N, C-alpha and C positions, 0 to 999 in steps of 0.2 A: 461706633461699635464695628469691630472688624467683620468683614463679610465672611460668611461660612458657606460651605457646600457639602452635600452628602458625600460620605466617604465609603468606598467599597470595602469589602472584607480584607482583612490583613493578608490572607493568603493570596488574594488577587493583586494587591499593591506590590507584592514582591515578584510578580511574574513578568518575564519578558515575553512579548507576543510570539507566537509561532512564526518562524521565518518563512512566510509564504511568498517567496520570490517568484514573480511572474514575468514571462517574456511577451505577454500579449500586447502591451503598449509598444514595445520595440518592433514586434511583427507588423503592427498597423503602420509603422513609420518606414517600412522597407520601400525602396524605390519600386516603381511599377515594373513588372516583369520578373522580379526576383521572387521565386517560389520559396516560402519558408519551410525549413525542416525543424519542426518543434520536437526536440528530443530531450527535454529537460524534466518532464514530470511523469515519465513512464506510462503515459496514456497510449491507447491504440493509435497508430499512425494512419489508420483508414477509418472511414465512417462505420457505424454499426451495421448490422444485418439490415437489408432492405425491409425485412419484416417489421423491424422496430418502427421505421417511419410510417409504414402502411398501417400498423396497429394504432399509432398515435393519431394519425389523420382520421382513421375510421372512428376512433373514440371521440374526437372533437366534432364529428358530424352530429352528435347528440347535444343539443343546445344546453341541456341541463347538467351535463357532466361536471363542468367547472364550478358551478355554484353549490354543488353538493360535496360533502366530505368524502375522502377516498374510502376504499374498502378498508374498514377498521382492522388494524393488525395485519393487513395484507394477506388475508386468508387464502385467496387463490394462488398468490405467488408462493406462499409457504407450502402449499400442496404440491406445486410444481418443483419446488426446491427439495421436497422430500423424495421425489422420484429421482432427481439429479444426484443427490448426496447419499441417499440411503438412510437418512436420519428422519425419524418420525416428525411430522409437521408440528406437533405440539412441543417439540424440543428445538424449534427454530424460531428466532426472533428477527424480523426484518427491520432494519434501521435506516435512518437518513444518511446513507454512506456508512462505511465501516468506522469512520471517525466518531460518529454518533454512538455507535455500539461501544467503542473503547471508552468514551466519556461516561456512558451509562454504567459500565463495569466499575469505573473508578468511583462514581457517585454512590454506587451500591455497596462496594466492598472496602473502600479505602477511607480512612480518617486519620487525623493527626496522631502521630506517634507510631503508626504502622510501619513495618519494614516492607518495602517494595523493591524488588530486584529486577533489573532490566539487562538482558543480554545485549552488550554494546560492541560496536556501533550499530545503530538501528534507526527506525522511523521516529523522528523527534517529537511528533505531536503527542504521543503517549505520555511523554514527560510533562507536558503542559497540563494534561488532565490530572495526573497524579499530584503535581505541585499545587494545583488549584484546591486539592483536598488537604493541604498543609503538610505534604510529605515530600522530602527530597529523595528520589529513588537512588539506590546504589547501582552504579554502572559496573557490570562485570564483563571483562573482555578476556578472551583467551590470549596466549602469547602472540599468536598471529591472528589478526581480525578476520582472516579468510579461513579460519579453522572452525569446525563445529564447536559451539560453546558449551556443550553438555557437561564436560568434565569441570570446566571453570564454574559453572552454575552449581554443581553438586558440592564443590568446595565452599561456595559462598552462601548458599541458602542455610538459614538458621532455623531452629525449631519454631521461632516466633514469626518467621517470614509469612506475610499475609498474601502477597500477590507476586507472581513472576511473569514477566512479559518476554516472549520469544517470537520473533518473526521468522517464518520458514516457508518459502525462500526469503532470506533476509534482504531488506532494503537498507543499505546500498551494496552489500557484498555479494548477494546472490547465493549465499550458503544455505543449504538445506540441513535441518536437524533431523536425523533419522527417527522414524516412528518409534523404534524400540528404545531410543534414548529418552524420548518424551515419556514413554510408558514407565521407564525406570525412575525418572524424576517424580512423576505423579505418585507412584507406589511408595517412594521413599519419604514423601512429605504429604500425607493424606489431608492435613489441615491447611495446606497452602493451595491457593487457587492459581492454576497455570493457564495463561492465555497464550494460545498459539495463533499468530496472525498469518493467515494463508492468503493474503491479498494476491499473490502471484502463483497460486496453486496450479492453475490450468497449464502454466508453462513447465512446471516440474513434474506434475502427475503424482506427487507424493503428498499424502494427506493423513492427518491424525483422526479423521472422523470415525474410523473403525474402533478407536479406543473409547469413544464416548459412552458406550453401553456399560463399560466396566469401570470407568474413571469418573466418579461424581465431582472431582475437583478439577476438571478440564473444560475449557471453553475454546472453541475454534471459531475464529472470525474471518469473514471473506467479504469481497466487494465485487460489484459489477463495473468498476471504473477502469479496469485494466484490459483483460482479455475480451470482455464483452463490448467495450468501446462506448459506454454510455456514462462517462465520468460526469458530464454536465447534468445528468438526471439524479445523481446522488442516491444510490441504492446500495446497501450492504446488508449483511445478515450474520447472526451468531448462532452457533449450535452448542448445546450444553445439556446437562442432566435436568430432570424435572425440577429438582430443588433449586438449582441455579436459575433456571428460567422463571420459577415462581418468585424468587427474590428480585430479579431484574424487573419483573412485571409491576412491582410496587411503584417504580418511578417511570416506567416506560410509557411514552405517549403514543397510543395506537393511531393517532392522526398524523404522526410525524413524517411518514413517507408519502409524498404527494401522488396524486392520481396518475399523472403522466409518467412518473418514475416507475410506478407499479406496472402500468401497461407496457412500457418499454422494456422493463426487465423480463417480464413474462414472455414477450415476443423474442427477445434475445436468447433466452433460455431454450425456447422451442426450436431455434434454428441450429440444430446439432452440426450439420455439415459445414456451415459458415464458421462456427467456432473451431472445429477440428482443422479446417483449412488454414485459418489464421495462425493457430498454434504451430502447425507444421512449418508455415512460412517463417515465423519468427525464429524458430529453432534453426532452420537453415540459414537465415540471415545472420543470426548470432555467431554461428560457426564461421561464416564468411567474414564477418567483421573482425573477429578475433584473429583469424588467419592473416587477413590483409593488413591490419594495423600492426601486427607483429612483424610482418615482412617489411614494413616501413620503419622499423626500429623502435616501436612503442612497447612498453610493458603493459600487458593487458590481462585482466582477470575476467573470465567469462561468466561463471555462475550458472544458475538454473532458472533465471527469471527473464524478463524482457529488457535487459540492460546489461551493459558491460562497464567495467571500471578501468580507466587508463591512467597510469602514473607518469607524470612528466615533471621536468624541473621547474616549470613556471605555469601552474594551472591557470592563473589569471590571464596570462598572455595567450594561452590556447583558447580560452573561452572568448576573449575579445576578438581574436583572429577569426574564429568560426562565426561569430556574430556579424563580422564584416561581409561574410558571404551568405548570410541568411540562415545560419545554423545555430540552434540554441540548445546548449547542454547545461549540466548542473555541476558547479564547482563544489566538491565535497571535501576539499583539502583542509577546511577549518574543523572538521570532526576529529576528535582524538583517535589516533590510530590510523587515520586515512590521509595523513599529510602527503600532498602531491597528487592526490587522486581527483579525477574528473569522471562523472558518470554520464554515459551516453545511452539513451533509450534505443532499443532495437525495434525496427518496424519491418516492413517487407524487404525482400531482396532488392527490389527496384529502389526503394528509399536508401538502403545501405550502399548500393552502388553509386547513387547520386551523392551521398555523403563522402564516399571515398574520392569521387571525382573532384569535389570542392576542396577536400583536404590536399589532394595532389597539386591543385593550383596554388594553394597557400605554401606548400613545401617548396615550390619553385622560387619563392621569394624568401621564405624562412626555412631553410633545410633542417634546422635543429628543433623545429616546433614540437615534435613528438618525443624528444629525448629528455 
């Protein structure tokens, strides 16, 4: 008799795993003395606020903390987020990174046969979550991927469209969709759930949270993985109407955000000056990088987040050349509409000057590397 094995769901069998390209293994293999510049995943390039480490160490001094479940539903963190965002705590759901929140939204609102629209190009993991529900999202792209996608979305959304996903600032283009355009979309299709992913909100300062009180079909998702510098602790949150939060709570696991993540996020949120200082630094460094790369002959798109996009004739060659000097960036040229583009995370001014110095050394050998 032929051996059999359990089979996963049909929806899962057809999925390609999320392309989680990591540079960590290559970083560990760097020669001694080569300081890595990890600029591929849009993480903070500096450690989190010292308060984060202090809070976690203090928390661990109580021997019982780790054998108990965390604060269920992250009540204390939600209260702090209410002060930070202006959204009532009962309309905030803290999740195990914003990815967990996006997955929860798809598990709650998307099922086979639904029409799901995604403003493209954008963060690819959302597509995996939608496809796992038996749906192939419709990718809607403006004529220029670096344009605001609102007009293209209005033309594409149908009366039966169930969910629309828009990242603002968008990853990887850095494009911000204006608040008034989001409001127009929500008003035009009250039966459609609009998800605005504000993972990079702190760098742009533009948010749709002010619409939540009047738009019951809007969800705003955010993360602590970028500006706050605690990507390794995996904390995100969503803000929405009472009805949306109630529906999400049916599947939400209140134990899903670990204790150290909650403690670290709370401490990061409380250090206002550290956060403002880092945002100012990144904005200055972004302007510096755009200016200096352009002066070296590169085609650069800056955007409003903590990364820039650089178009070159050979993205693979640029990525490999940078790796040879300990710099790790993300090749985005395989995404439709972004042919030729490489994404570079922006950190501090010091880090960007270091990057430019390494690029200059490469240009001495390969003068056309940025062309």
